[in-house]
LOMARGU-364757 format. One record per residue (C-alpha): x, z, y. Coordinates in Angstrom, 1 decimal. Layout:
N
+--------+--------+--------+
!     xx !     zz !     yy !
+--------+--------+--------+
!      X !      Z !      Y !
...
+--------+--------+--------+
# end
This chain:
144
+--------+--------+--------+
!     xx !     zz !     yy !
+--------+--------+--------+
!    3.8 !   -2.0 !   12.0 !
!    1.4 !   -2.5 !   14.9 !
!   -1.7 !   -0.4 !   15.8 !
!   -3.9 !   -1.7 !   18.4 !
!   -5.8 !    1.5 !   19.4 !
!   -9.2 !    1.3 !   21.2 !
!  -10.7 !    4.5 !   22.4 !
!  -14.4 !    4.3 !   20.8 !
!  -17.6 !    6.0 !   22.0 !
!  -18.6 !    4.6 !   18.5 !
!  -17.7 !    1.9 !   16.2 !
!  -18.4 !    0.3 !   12.8 !
!  -17.3 !   -2.4 !   10.6 !
!  -19.6 !   -4.5 !    8.5 !
!  -18.7 !   -6.9 !    5.4 !
!  -21.5 !   -9.3 !    4.5 !
!  -24.2 !   -7.4 !    6.6 !
!  -23.4 !   -4.2 !    5.0 !
!  -21.9 !   -1.1 !    7.0 !
!  -18.7 !   -0.2 !    5.3 !
!  -17.3 !    2.2 !    7.9 !
!  -18.6 !    3.8 !   11.1 !
!  -17.4 !    6.7 !   13.6 !
!  -18.7 !    8.0 !   16.6 !
!  -16.2 !    9.5 !   19.1 !
!  -12.5 !    8.4 !   18.4 !
!  -10.4 !    5.5 !   17.9 !
!  -10.8 !    2.0 !   16.3 !
!   -7.4 !    1.1 !   14.8 !
!   -6.7 !   -2.5 !   14.0 !
!   -3.5 !   -2.2 !   11.8 !
!   -1.1 !   -4.9 !   11.1 !
!    1.6 !   -4.6 !    8.6 !
!    4.9 !   -6.7 !    8.9 !
!    7.2 !   -7.8 !    5.9 !
!    9.9 !   -5.4 !    6.8 !
!    7.7 !   -2.4 !    7.1 !
!    8.1 !    0.6 !    4.9 !
!    6.2 !    4.0 !    4.1 !
!    8.3 !    5.7 !    6.9 !
!    7.0 !    3.5 !    9.4 !
!    3.3 !    4.2 !    8.3 !
!    4.0 !    7.8 !    8.6 !
!    5.6 !    7.6 !   12.1 !
!    2.6 !    5.4 !   13.3 !
!    0.1 !    7.8 !   11.9 !
!    1.7 !   10.8 !   13.6 !
!    1.9 !    8.9 !   16.8 !
!   -1.6 !    7.8 !   16.7 !
!   -3.1 !   11.1 !   16.2 !
!   -0.8 !   12.6 !   18.9 !
!   -1.3 !   10.2 !   21.7 !
!   -2.9 !   11.7 !   24.6 !
!   -5.5 !    9.2 !   25.8 !
!   -8.6 !   11.4 !   25.8 !
!   -9.7 !   13.1 !   29.0 !
!  -10.1 !   16.7 !   29.8 !
!  -11.2 !   18.4 !   33.0 !
!   -8.1 !   17.8 !   34.5 !
!   -6.8 !   14.4 !   33.7 !
!   -8.3 !   11.2 !   32.3 !
!   -5.7 !   11.2 !   29.6 !
!   -4.5 !   14.5 !   28.7 !
!   -5.8 !   15.1 !   25.3 !
!   -5.1 !   13.6 !   21.6 !
!   -7.4 !   12.6 !   19.0 !
!   -6.9 !   15.7 !   17.1 !
!   -7.4 !   17.7 !   20.4 !
!  -10.9 !   16.3 !   20.9 !
!  -11.8 !   16.4 !   17.1 !
!  -12.3 !   12.6 !   17.2 !
!  -12.2 !   10.2 !   14.2 !
!  -10.7 !    7.0 !   13.4 !
!  -11.9 !    3.7 !   12.0 !
!   -9.0 !    2.0 !   10.5 !
!   -9.3 !   -1.8 !    9.9 !
!   -6.6 !   -4.2 !    8.4 !
!   -5.5 !   -6.8 !   10.7 !
!   -2.8 !   -9.1 !    9.6 !
!   -3.1 !  -11.4 !   12.7 !
!   -1.3 !   -8.7 !   14.6 !
!    1.9 !   -9.7 !   13.0 !
!    1.3 !  -13.3 !   14.0 !
!    4.3 !  -15.1 !   15.6 !
!    2.7 !  -16.9 !   18.6 !
!    6.1 !  -18.0 !   20.2 !
!    5.8 !  -21.7 !   19.4 !
!    3.2 !  -24.3 !   19.6 !
!   -0.5 !  -23.7 !   19.4 !
!   -1.0 !  -22.6 !   16.1 !
!    0.0 !  -19.1 !   15.0 !
!    2.6 !  -18.4 !   12.1 !
!    2.0 !  -15.8 !    9.7 !
!    5.5 !  -15.7 !    7.8 !
!    6.2 !  -12.3 !    9.4 !
!    3.0 !  -10.8 !    8.1 !
!    3.3 !   -8.7 !    4.8 !
!    1.6 !  -10.3 !    1.9 !
!   -1.5 !   -8.3 !    0.6 !
!    0.3 !   -6.8 !   -2.2 !
!    2.8 !   -5.2 !   -0.1 !
!    0.3 !   -4.5 !    3.1 !
!   -2.2 !   -2.7 !    1.1 !
!   -0.2 !    0.2 !    0.0 !
!    1.1 !    0.7 !    3.5 !
!   -2.4 !    0.4 !    5.0 !
!   -3.5 !    3.2 !    2.5 !
!   -0.5 !    5.3 !    3.1 !
!   -1.3 !    5.2 !    7.0 !
!   -4.9 !    6.3 !    6.1 !
!   -3.9 !    8.8 !    3.9 !
!   -1.3 !   10.2 !    6.2 !
!   -4.2 !   10.6 !    9.0 !
!   -6.4 !   12.2 !    6.3 !
!   -3.9 !   14.7 !    5.4 !
!   -3.9 !   16.1 !    8.8 !
!   -7.5 !   16.8 !    8.9 !
!   -8.9 !   13.7 !   10.5 !
!  -12.2 !   12.1 !    9.7 !
!  -11.1 !    8.5 !    8.6 !
!  -13.5 !    5.5 !    8.0 !
!  -12.1 !    2.2 !    7.1 !
!  -12.9 !   -1.5 !    6.8 !
!  -12.4 !   -3.4 !    3.4 !
!   -9.0 !   -4.6 !    3.1 !
!   -8.8 !   -8.3 !    3.0 !
!  -12.4 !   -8.9 !    3.5 !
!  -13.9 !  -10.9 !    6.3 !
!  -15.2 !   -8.2 !    8.6 !
!  -17.5 !   -8.0 !   11.8 !
!  -16.2 !   -5.1 !   13.8 !
!  -18.5 !   -3.5 !   16.3 !
!  -17.1 !   -1.4 !   19.1 !
!  -18.3 !    0.6 !   22.1 !
!  -14.7 !    0.8 !   24.1 !
!  -14.7 !    3.9 !   26.0 !
!  -13.1 !    3.1 !   29.3 !
!  -12.2 !    0.5 !   28.2 !
!   -8.9 !    2.1 !   27.1 !
!   -6.6 !   -0.1 !   24.6 !
!   -2.9 !    0.6 !   23.7 !
!   -0.6 !   -1.2 !   21.3 !
!    1.8 !    1.0 !   19.2 !
!    4.6 !   -0.4 !   17.2 !
+--------+--------+--------+
# end
């Protein structure tokens, strides 16, 4: 699993012009699921996402976690994070999990975050989405 984390002042996702998920301060998480991912990967990635110290406090620009600051998550499925771009000019997606495998892992990641008391908004799995982000910093990290 891969998660592209973007520290957000605010973020929202729309499907066909309708806002389906939105947050204020927190993280936009673009989540990619690979064929070899399992539930334990989703659990580990959720723990790391919530504990990563990338928010400022009075002493340091990156000293507090999402849970420390009471931030929210906007989790958006993004199979293109699993693309193979090592050859040619067209990405290959043979390493990306098919939807019937990816959806339960995506939902498990979201559930793990909610179980820890974090407010989680989501996009719509498999839909064409427009993601709007005010990137705070900008601050962006890739977790695998």
